[in-house]
C-alpha positions in Angstrom: -0.1 0.0 0.2 1.2 3.2 -0.1 2.9 5.3 2.7 0.9 7.2 4.7 1.5 8.6 8.3 0.7 6.7 11.4 -0.9 7.7 14.5 1.6 8.6 17.3 0.3 6.2 19.5 -0.9 3.4 16.7 1.8 0.9 18.1 1.9 2.0 21.8 -1.7 1.2 21.7 -1.3 -2.0 19.6 1.5 -3.3 22.1 -0.6 -2.5 25.4 -2.4 -5.2 24.4 0.5 -7.9 24.9 2.1 -6.1 27.3 1.5 -8.7 29.7 2.0 -11.8 28.7 0.6 -14.8 30.9 4.1 -17.0 32.0 4.0 -20.5 31.1 4.5 -23.1 33.9 5.8 -26.6 34.5 3.8 -28.9 36.5 4.6 -29.9 39.4 5.9 -26.0 40.3 5.3 -23.5 42.9 5.0 -19.5 43.0 5.3 -16.9 45.4 3.2 -13.7 45.0 3.5 -10.5 46.7 1.8 -7.4 46.6 3.1 -3.8 48.0 1.3 -0.5 48.3 1.5 2.8 49.9 -0.5 3.0 52.6 -1.7 6.4 51.5 -2.3 8.4 48.0 -1.0 5.0 46.2 -2.2 6.4 43.0 -0.1 9.4 43.3 2.8 8.0 44.7 6.4 8.0 43.1 6.4 5.3 40.8 10.3 5.6 39.8 10.8 4.3 43.6 8.9 0.9 42.6 11.1 0.6 39.4 14.3 1.6 41.6 13.3 -1.3 44.4 12.8 -3.6 41.5 16.4 -3.3 40.0 17.8 -3.5 43.6 16.7 -7.1 43.5 17.5 -7.3 39.5 21.3 -6.5 40.6 21.3 -9.1 43.3 21.2 -11.7 40.7 22.5 -10.2 38.1 19.6 -9.9 35.8 19.1 -7.3 32.7 16.9 -4.1 34.0 13.2 -3.4 32.4 13.1 -0.5 29.3 12.8 2.9 30.8 9.1 3.7 31.7 8.2 -0.1 31.6 5.3 -1.3 34.0 6.1 -5.1 33.6 9.2 -7.4 33.6 9.2 -10.8 33.3 12.7 -12.4 33.5 14.9 -15.4 34.9 16.5 -14.7 38.6 19.1 -17.7 38.9 16.9 -20.7 39.3 13.6 -18.4 39.6 11.6 -16.8 37.3 10.1 -13.1 38.3 7.1 -11.7 36.7 7.3 -7.8 38.3 4.0 -5.8 36.9 3.4 -2.0 38.2 -0.5 -1.0 38.9 -2.6 2.2 39.5 -2.3 1.8 43.9 0.1 -1.1 43.5 3.1 -3.2 42.4 3.0 -7.1 41.8 6.1 -9.8 42.2 5.9 -13.1 41.6 8.4 -15.6 41.8 7.8 -19.0 39.4 9.8 -22.2 41.0 10.1 -25.7 39.0 9.5 -28.6 41.2 6.8 -28.0 44.7 10.0 -29.2 47.2 9.5 -32.0 49.5 7.0 -30.2 51.4 3.5 -28.6 50.8 4.2 -24.7 50.8 8.0 -25.0 51.2 9.2 -21.2 52.1 12.5 -22.0 50.5 10.5 -20.1 47.7 10.3 -17.3 49.3 14.2 -16.8 49.3 14.0 -14.8 46.7 12.9 -11.6 47.9 16.0 -11.1 50.4 14.9 -9.8 54.0 16.8 -6.5 53.6 15.7 -5.9 50.2 11.8 -6.3 51.8 12.6 -3.9 54.5 13.3 -0.9 51.9 10.0 -1.4 50.3 8.3 1.5 49.1 5.2 0.7 50.5 3.5 -2.1 52.7 2.3 -5.4 52.3 -0.8 -5.8 50.7 -1.5 -9.1 50.2 1.1 -12.3 49.9 0.0 -15.7 48.5 2.2 -18.7 47.8 0.5 -21.1 45.2 1.5 -25.2 45.0 1.2 -27.0 41.5 0.9 -30.5 41.5 -0.4 -32.9 39.4 -3.9 -34.0 40.1 -4.3 -37.9 41.5 -6.3 -40.3 40.1 -8.3 -40.4 43.0 -9.9 -37.4 44.3 -10.2 -39.3 47.6 -6.6 -38.2 47.9 -7.1 -34.6 47.2 -9.7 -34.5 49.5 -7.5 -35.9 52.2 -4.5 -33.4 51.1 -7.0 -30.4 51.5 -8.1 -30.9 54.8 -4.4 -31.1 55.9 -3.9 -27.9 53.9 -6.7 -25.7 54.7 -9.0 -24.6 57.3 -12.6 -26.9 55.8 -14.9 -24.1 56.8 -13.7 -21.8 54.1 -12.4 -23.9 51.9 -13.3 -23.1 48.2 -12.7 -25.6 45.8 -13.6 -26.2 42.1 -12.9 -27.8 38.6 -12.1 -25.0 36.5 -11.7 -24.9 32.9 -13.3 -27.7 31.9 -12.0 -29.9 34.3 -8.3 -29.1 33.0 -7.5 -28.2 37.0 -9.0 -28.0 40.2 -8.2 -24.6 42.5 -8.4 -24.5 46.0 -7.8 -22.1 48.4 -9.3 -20.9 52.1 -8.5 -17.3 51.7 -7.1 -17.2 55.3 -3.4 -16.0 56.2 -1.5 -18.8 57.5 1.4 -19.1 60.2 3.8 -18.1 57.5 2.5 -14.8 56.8 0.6 -15.9 53.4 -2.1 -17.1 52.2 -1.8 -20.5 50.2 -3.7 -21.9 47.0 -3.4 -24.9 45.2 -3.5 -26.0 41.3 -4.0 -29.8 40.7 -3.4 -30.0 37.2 -5.0 -32.8 35.3 -2.2 -34.5 32.9 -3.2 -33.0 29.3 -2.8 -29.5 30.4 -0.6 -27.5 28.8 1.6 -25.0 30.3 0.1 -21.8 29.4 -3.0 -22.8 30.3 -1.3 -23.4 34.3 0.1 -19.9 33.9 -3.3 -18.5 32.9 -4.9 -20.6 36.5 -2.0 -19.1 38.1 -2.0 -15.5 36.7 -6.0 -15.5 37.8 -5.9 -16.6 41.4 -3.3 -14.2 42.3 -5.6 -11.3 40.3 -9.0 -12.7 42.7 -6.9 -12.5 45.8 -5.1 -9.7 45.0 -8.4 -7.5 43.4 -10.4 -9.0 46.2 -8.1 -7.5 49.0 -7.9 -4.2 47.2 -11.5 -3.7 47.0 -12.2 -4.5 50.8 -10.0 -1.5 51.3 -13.3 0.6 51.1 -14.6 -1.2 54.0 -13.2 0.4 56.8 -13.8 3.6 55.0 -17.4 2.5 54.9 -17.7 2.0 58.6 -16.2 5.0 59.4 -18.4 7.0 57.6 -21.4 5.4 58.4 -21.1 6.3 62.3 -20.0 10.2 61.4 -23.4 10.0 59.0 -25.5 8.4 61.7 -24.6 11.3 63.9 -25.1 14.1 61.1 -28.7 12.5 60.3 -30.0 13.1 63.4 -28.6 16.8 63.2 -30.0 17.2 59.7 -33.5 15.5 60.7 -33.7 17.9 63.7 -32.7 20.9 62.1 -35.1 19.9 58.5 -37.5 19.0 61.5 -37.5 22.8 62.5 -37.7 24.5 59.5 -41.7 23.3 59.7 -42.6 25.6 62.4 -41.5 29.4 63.1 -37.6 30.1 63.3 -36.4 32.6 65.4 -32.8 32.3 63.8 -32.9 31.1 60.6 -29.4 32.4 59.7 -28.1 30.3 62.4 -29.8 27.8 61.1 -28.9 27.9 57.7 -25.4 28.1 58.9 -25.6 24.9 60.9 -27.1 23.5 57.5 -24.5 24.8 55.6 -21.8 23.3 58.0 -23.2 19.8 57.4 -23.8 20.1 53.7 -19.8 21.2 53.6 -18.5 18.2 56.2 -20.5 15.8 53.6 -19.0 17.1 50.4 -15.9 16.8 52.3 -16.2 13.1 53.1 -17.5 12.5 49.8 -14.6 13.9 48.1 -12.3 12.3 50.0 -14.2 8.6 49.8 -14.8 9.0 45.7 -11.5 7.6 44.9 -11.8 4.5 47.2 -15.4 3.7 46.7 -14.6 3.6 42.9 -11.7 1.9 43.1 -13.9 -0.3 45.1 -16.3 -0.7 42.5 -13.6 -1.2 39.5 -11.7 -3.9 41.5 -15.1 -5.9 42.3 -15.8 -6.3 38.9 -12.9 -7.7 38.0 -12.7 -9.8 41.1 -15.9 -11.4 39.2 -14.9 -11.2 35.8 -11.7 -13.4 37.0 -14.0 -15.6 38.7 -16.4 -16.1 35.9 -13.3 -16.8 33.2 -12.5 -19.8 35.0 -15.5 -21.4 34.4 -15.8 -23.3 37.8 -17.6 -26.5 38.6 -18.3 -27.9 41.9 -16.1 -30.4 43.2 -17.3 -32.7 45.3 -20.3 -30.7 46.9 -17.5 -28.0 48.2 -18.4 -24.5 47.6 -16.3 -22.9 44.7 -14.7 -19.7 44.3 -17.8 -17.6 43.4 -19.9 -19.0 46.0 -17.2 -18.0 48.6 -17.5 -14.5 47.3 -21.2 -14.4 47.3 -21.1 -15.5 51.2 -18.2 -13.8 52.2 -17.0 -11.2 50.1 -20.5 -9.9 48.7 -21.9 -8.2 51.5 -18.7 -6.4 52.3 -19.4 -4.7 48.8 -22.8 -4.6 49.3 -21.7 -2.8 52.8 -19.6 -0.1 50.5 -22.1 0.4 48.0 -25.0 1.4 50.5 -22.7 3.8 52.2 -22.2 5.3 49.6 -25.5 6.0 48.4 -26.3 7.0 51.4 -23.9 9.8 51.7 -24.7 10.9 47.9 -28.4 10.6 49.5 -27.5 13.1 52.4 -25.6 15.0 50.6 -28.5 15.6 48.5 -31.0 15.8 51.4 -28.6 18.7 53.2 -28.5 20.8 50.0 -32.0 20.6 49.1 -32.8 22.0 52.6 -30.4 24.3 52.5 -32.1 25.7 49.6 -35.5 25.5 50.8 -34.5 27.4 54.0 -32.5 30.2 51.8 -36.0 30.4 50.2 -37.7 31.1 53.5 -35.3 33.5 54.6 -35.5 35.5 51.2 -39.4 35.1 51.6 -39.1 36.5 54.7 -36.5 39.4 53.9 -39.2 39.9 51.0 -42.0 40.3 53.3 -39.5 42.9 55.8 -38.6 45.0 52.9 -42.7 45.1 52.3 -43.2 46.4 54.9 -40.2 49.1 55.1 -41.5 49.8 51.3 -44.9 50.8 53.0 -43.6 52.0 56.2 -42.0 54.8 53.7 -44.7 55.2 51.3 -46.7 56.7 54.6 -43.6 58.7 55.6 -43.2 60.3 51.6 -47.2 60.7 52.2 -46.6 62.9 55.4 -44.1 64.6 53.8 -46.1 65.8 50.8 -48.6 66.9 53.1 -46.0 68.6 55.3 -44.5 70.1 52.5 -47.9 71.4 51.4 -48.8 72.9 54.7 -45.1 74.5 54.6 -45.6 75.9 51.0 -49.0 77.4 52.5 -47.1 78.8 55.2 -44.5 80.5 52.9 -46.6 82.1 50.9 -48.2 84.1 53.8 -44.7 84.6 55.0 -43.4 85.9 51.7 -46.4 87.9 51.1 -46.1 89.6 54.5 -42.6 90.6 53.5 -43.7 91.7 49.6 -46.5 93.7 50.9 -44.3 95.9 53.1 -41.6 95.8 50.9 -44.2 97.3 48.2 -45.8 99.7 50.3 -42.5 101.4 51.1 -41.9 101.9 47.2 -45.5 103.0 46.3 -45.7 105.1 49.6 -44.5 108.7 47.9 -46.9 108.0 44.4 -49.4 107.3 47.4 -49.1 110.4 49.4 -49.3 112.6 46.8 -52.7 110.7 45.1 -53.8 111.3 49.1 -54.0 108.0 49.8 -53.5 106.6 53.7 -51.4 103.9 54.2 -53.9 101.4 55.7 -55.5 101.9 52.4 -52.4 101.5 50.1 -51.3 98.3 52.0 -55.2 96.9 51.5 -54.7 97.8 47.8 -51.5 95.7 47.5 -51.9 93.3 49.6 -54.2 90.9 47.3 -52.3 91.3 44.1 -49.1 90.4 45.8 -50.2 87.5 47.5 -51.7 86.1 43.8 -48.1 86.9 42.2 -46.4 84.9 45.2 -49.0 82.1 45.2 -48.3 81.6 41.4 -44.0 82.1 41.5 -44.5 79.7 44.4 -46.8 77.2 42.3 -44.6 77.8 39.4 -41.4 77.0 40.9 -42.9 73.6 42.1 -44.4 72.6 38.7 -41.0 73.1 37.3 -39.0 70.9 40.3 -41.7 68.1 39.7 
């Protein structure tokens, strides 16, 4: 085809689908799985520390380093094979070793992780597991006997997976070694890549289950505080149905509750959202195993339904309750603000009516003053006219009294007309 320019991300996006291939494992074998997470703000951590910690381990075995900014690595470390993956909130190390040792869950495989190297890990262990990969005995009774020896029967989950290609089992309990224990019994015709996929799914189920459970302590903590806030909120809303002596103070208390709820939601949004995503991954990983019941025992899916799903429902219920209470507080605040605005409008209306009455009184007083002013001005104007016309009146033989009488009426009329004209011009 003719040359065409590639999108800058074309190869990156295509290679992402093949970035983390499943390991190919021999049976029998064993694996050690370790997940490390920073206790706080793990999603915002300095990921360069994760890579530096990996390189420190690789250097001890003289292994090659991964490419810069790589989020995964798979390579040989002496007699071990190591798979490293960097995730949004955590990093995982999975070590593989051929042969399952002389005894079940032999701790020798953990030698790949030296103690001093573990002490400098950029985070804390969120989970760890040891997986035993063994050939499945022809008699299932032998499997039952081994499972009762290795696991707690009460919480044991066992199932046939991938069309009876293997049998997986685990009790999801932390053993005295500090690790979870799982076992994979392989049928004779199973392929090495299928063994790798099964082991990867088991590790992912345990990791995502643990990560999703991180939302439960947060949900319980929020629930206690929400119960307290719910009582205050209900009391304030009930008070709003009657006469409020101090609506501004009630509104301030409502806004305080709403702000605290919004703060709780802001701090919990990521954790609750991550919980939902991890829960979906757990259910999806179990589904792709295509489980079938083994000797009447509960499957991994049934174990999660009895133990894991109630915790997830608690988290979701808390999230919905937090959202509902936040909406209630905001609606109550809006309602109270509306009530305060209505009360203030009524007060303003009463004030305007009072101002109208005062303006009317002022107008009446002004008219009265205008009348008095006409009289006062006319008095002085008449006297002035008398003084001006008195010489003429004496020559004409008019007395001062008669002159005043003749001048008074025209002067008063003239003053009244002038005052009236001035008031109209001002209006």
